[in-house]
N, C-alpha and C positions, 0 to 999 in steps of 0.2 A: 570201276568196279568189276572184279574178276570175279568168275563164278568160284565158290567156296571161299573166298577171302573174307575177313571179318565183317566186314559191310554187308556182303553178300549173306552170310550165314545169319546175320539179325534179321535181316527182311525175310529169309527163309523160315526162321523161327516165328516171326508174326504170321506169315501166310500158312504155315503148318498148324497154328493155334486157332487160326480162325476157320478151318475147313472141318467141319462135323464129320465128313466121311473119314477122315484121317485121325485128328486129336481125338474126336469122340468115339469114333470106333475102338481106338486102341485103349482109350480111357475105360471103356466096358469090360476088357480083358486084363486090366491092371498093368499095360505094357511098360515096363521100364528097361531103358538100353542106354548106353553110349555110343553113337552111330558116326563113324569117320567116313569122310567123302574124299577122294582124291584122284590123282592121275596115275594110270597104270604105269608102273616101272619106276615110280618115285619110292624112297624108302619109306616116307610117313605119309599120311593123308594131309590133306589142305586144312580142311575145316572139320568141324566137329559139333554134333549136337547132344545134350543131355535130355532124354525124355523120362519124365516119371509120370505114371498114370495116364501115358497118351499125350501128355502136353510136354513140349519144349520149355525147359526150366533155364537152361543156359545154352549158349552157341557162341563160336568163335574160332580162333585158329587152334589148331593141334598142339597140345603141349604136352605130350607124352601120357595122356590119360589111357587107363585100361579100356580097351574097345570091347563092346558086344559084337559090333559089326564092322566092317572096314570095306567098304564099296569102292572099287577102282574102274576106272574106264579111260579112255582117250578122250582129250577135251572136244574132238568133233562128235564123238558118240554122246558125251553129257549133252551138248548143245542140241545136237539131233533129237535126244529124248526129251528135253526141256520143251522144245518146239512141238514135237509131236510125240506124246506118250506113248510107251508100248504098252499093249495089252497082255494078257497073260501068254499068248503065242509068241508075241514078240519079246517078251522078258525071257522066255524059254530057250528061244534061240539065239540071244545076246548072251545068256548064261553059256549054253552047250557051245557056242563059236569062241566064247573067251573074250568077247568085248565087254561083257560086264563080270569083273572078277570079285569074288568074296575073298577078300584076304583073311577075314575073320568072320565067323557067322556061318550057319547051317541053312544054305538055300534051299536044300531038299525039304528040311523041316518047315520051314518058312511057307513053301508054296503049298504044301499038303494040309495047312492049317488055313482055311479061307478068312478067319477073324484077322490073320496076319498079311496073307497075299493080297486081299483087296486094298487096304490101306497102305501097302508098299507099292502097289502100282499107283495109287492115287498120289504118293509123294513126288512121282514124276511130272505130275500135271501140275502140282503146288511149285516146283523147281522153274515151270515155264510162266510163272506170276510174278517171279522175283525179278 
């Protein structure tokens, strides 16, 4: 199982939905998005999740879906963050140093909204459970 392949995304979906600080927090704000995850430098993301009212309702390989968010980083950085999730400061450093890239999505708007920023940071610790 490789990070962001179909099997990994399926386990990520289960872990996401079982985390109240992620799914529950996003449900409270009616968060809906299609989020792609992939490797920096590749033309398309590897995996994708579809979130409705905070819960992941579909996950798997990217098949040309229109993305709300498209997150990219090197395989080493993804693994590092899954093993030791970044806090708000670490996330800011990753973004400004271009280690974490948002191909699609507004990082600035997201981090200014604590209702989204907290769950976003929590998503990295969920990656470590997959």
